[in-house]
C-alpha positions in Angstrom: 20.8 -9.7 -220.0 18.9 -10.0 -223.2 15.2 -10.5 -222.7 12.0 -10.9 -224.7 8.3 -10.3 -223.7 6.2 -13.5 -223.4 2.7 -14.4 -222.3 2.7 -17.0 -219.5 -0.2 -18.9 -217.8 -0.1 -19.0 -214.0 -2.3 -20.0 -211.2 -5.2 -17.7 -210.0 -7.5 -18.1 -207.0 -10.3 -20.6 -207.1 -8.5 -23.0 -209.4 -8.5 -20.6 -212.3 -5.7 -19.7 -214.6 -4.5 -16.2 -215.5 -2.5 -15.1 -218.6 0.2 -12.6 -217.7 3.0 -10.8 -219.5 6.6 -11.4 -218.4 10.2 -10.8 -219.6 12.0 -14.0 -220.3 15.7 -14.3 -220.5 17.1 -15.2 -223.9 19.1 -18.4 -223.6 21.5 -20.0 -226.1 19.0 -22.2 -227.9 16.5 -19.3 -228.5 19.3 -17.0 -229.7 20.3 -19.7 -232.3 16.7 -19.9 -233.3 16.7 -16.1 -233.8 19.8 -16.3 -235.9 18.3 -19.0 -238.0 15.2 -16.8 -238.7 17.1 -13.8 -239.8 19.8 -15.3 -242.0 20.7 -18.4 -244.0 23.9 -20.0 -242.6 26.2 -22.0 -244.9 29.6 -23.6 -244.8 31.8 -25.1 -247.5 31.7 -28.9 -247.6 34.9 -30.3 -249.2 33.4 -33.7 -249.9 30.6 -32.2 -251.8 32.7 -29.4 -253.1 29.8 -27.1 -252.5 28.2 -24.8 -249.8 25.6 -26.5 -247.6 23.1 -25.0 -245.2 23.9 -25.4 -241.5 22.5 -24.4 -238.1 23.8 -21.1 -236.7 27.1 -21.9 -234.7 26.7 -21.9 -231.0 29.8 -19.8 -230.7 28.2 -16.9 -232.6 25.1 -17.0 -230.4 27.4 -17.1 -227.3 29.3 -14.0 -228.4 26.1 -12.0 -229.0 24.7 -13.0 -225.6 27.9 -11.9 -223.8 28.3 -8.6 -225.5 26.9 -6.7 -222.5 27.5 -3.0 -222.9 27.8 -3.2 -226.6 24.2 -4.2 -227.5 22.2 -1.9 -229.6 19.0 -2.9 -228.0 16.9 -0.5 -225.9 16.8 -1.1 -222.1 13.5 -2.5 -220.8 12.2 -2.1 -217.2 8.9 -4.0 -217.6 6.2 -5.3 -219.8 2.5 -4.4 -219.5 -0.8 -5.3 -221.2 -2.8 -2.2 -220.3 -2.2 1.5 -221.4 -0.6 3.5 -218.6 0.4 7.1 -217.9 3.8 8.5 -218.5 5.6 10.7 -215.9 4.8 13.8 -218.0 1.0 13.0 -217.8 0.7 11.8 -221.4 -0.8 8.4 -222.1 1.1 5.3 -223.3 -1.6 3.6 -225.5 0.4 2.4 -228.6 1.6 -1.2 -228.5 5.3 -1.8 -228.6 8.3 -0.3 -226.9 8.0 3.1 -225.3 11.3 5.0 -225.0 10.2 7.4 -222.3 9.0 4.8 -219.8 11.1 1.9 -221.1 8.0 -0.3 -220.9 6.8 -2.7 -223.6 3.0 -2.6 -224.1 1.6 -5.9 -225.4 -1.8 -6.4 -227.0 -3.6 -3.5 -225.3 -7.4 -3.7 -225.1 -9.6 -1.3 -227.1 -9.9 2.0 -225.3 -12.5 4.8 -225.5 -11.3 8.2 -226.7 -9.6 10.1 -223.8 -9.2 13.9 -223.8 -5.5 15.0 -224.0 -6.4 17.6 -221.3 -9.3 16.2 -219.3 -11.6 18.6 -217.5 -12.4 18.4 -213.8 -15.9 17.2 -214.7 -14.4 14.3 -216.8 -12.1 13.3 -213.9 -15.0 13.3 -211.4 -17.1 11.2 -213.8 -14.3 8.7 -214.2 -13.9 8.6 -210.4 -17.6 8.0 -210.0 -17.3 4.9 -212.2 -14.5 3.5 -210.1 -16.3 4.2 -206.9 -19.4 2.4 -208.1 -17.3 -0.8 -208.3 -16.8 -0.6 -204.5 -20.3 0.1 -203.4 -21.1 -3.3 -202.0 -17.8 -3.9 -200.1 -18.3 -3.6 -196.3 -15.5 -1.1 -195.6 -15.2 0.0 -191.9 -14.4 3.6 -192.8 -13.6 6.0 -195.6 -9.8 5.7 -195.3 -10.3 2.0 -196.1 -12.4 2.8 -199.1 -9.7 5.2 -200.3 -7.0 2.5 -200.0 -9.2 0.2 -202.1 -9.6 3.0 -204.7 -5.9 3.4 -204.8 -5.5 -0.4 -205.4 -7.8 -0.1 -208.5 -5.9 2.9 -210.0 -2.2 2.4 -208.9 -1.4 -0.6 -211.2 -2.8 1.3 -214.3 -0.9 4.5 -213.8 2.3 2.8 -212.4 4.3 4.1 -215.4 4.0 7.7 -214.2 5.6 7.2 -210.8 9.1 6.2 -209.6 7.5 4.3 -206.7 4.1 2.8 -205.9 2.4 1.8 -202.7 1.8 -1.8 -201.6 -1.8 -2.7 -200.8 -2.6 -5.1 -198.1 -6.2 -6.3 -197.5 -7.5 -7.7 -194.2 -11.0 -8.4 -192.9 -12.4 -9.6 -189.5 -14.3 -12.5 -191.1 -14.2 -14.7 -194.2 -16.4 -13.9 -197.2 -15.9 -10.2 -196.9 -14.7 -9.9 -200.5 -10.9 -9.7 -200.1 -10.1 -12.0 -203.1 -12.8 -10.3 -205.1 -11.3 -6.9 -204.5 -7.9 -8.1 -205.6 -9.4 -9.7 -208.7 -11.2 -6.5 -209.5 -7.9 -4.5 -209.4 -6.2 -7.2 -211.5 -9.1 -7.2 -214.1 -8.7 -3.4 -214.6 -4.9 -3.6 -214.8 -4.6 -6.8 -216.9 -8.0 -8.1 -218.0 -7.2 -11.3 -216.0 -7.8 -12.6 -212.5 -5.0 -12.0 -210.1 -2.2 -14.5 -210.1 -1.7 -16.0 -206.6 0.9 -17.9 -204.6 0.4 -19.8 -201.4 1.9 -18.5 -198.2 4.7 -20.5 -196.6 4.5 -22.1 -193.2 7.1 -19.7 -191.9 7.9 -16.0 -192.6 11.2 -17.0 -194.2 9.5 -19.5 -196.5 7.0 -16.8 -197.5 9.7 -14.3 -198.3 11.4 -16.9 -200.5 8.2 -17.4 -202.5 7.7 -13.7 -202.8 11.2 -13.2 -204.0 10.9 -16.0 -206.6 7.6 -14.5 -207.9 
């Protein structure tokens, strides 16, 4: 299908709202709007004996929308708002479509200069910054801290990997910082609090909500 990147406001924890990037399907009305923007459409009016302006015909928009396999548009696998890493280790920092990852980067935040070939010292310094964000979380052991560190980094470097881990957070008591940890990862990846959905009353209902999301 033909899609376009859009920014969409969704629910976040604590009654907040988060602005996220999504791919929206291009439907008939929007395709006609695009045709109207890129050309002036006319037809001959016999009563006036002259050409008059008209809206783009729906039939033309329908033909374009159904030309699957003949479109000259690049394939898109996702849309992001934060620079990421490509599979070859290079960085995707320029806004727009990236042919190598097939991602669209929208409105990226200003970034400090990053070495093309970082040294071990630079990597350790960056790791230290990330670890400092986790100092006050009451992890039970080092493996748990490592999982949290993975949650902070995986979304940002997602473009470099064919698959990515799912991160699940649990705690023995309320107020341990589960939601805050998720929001921290979301802030690094998107600059926004994490969008949330409520769990269903049954496992089947929860699966439906996850699938819809």
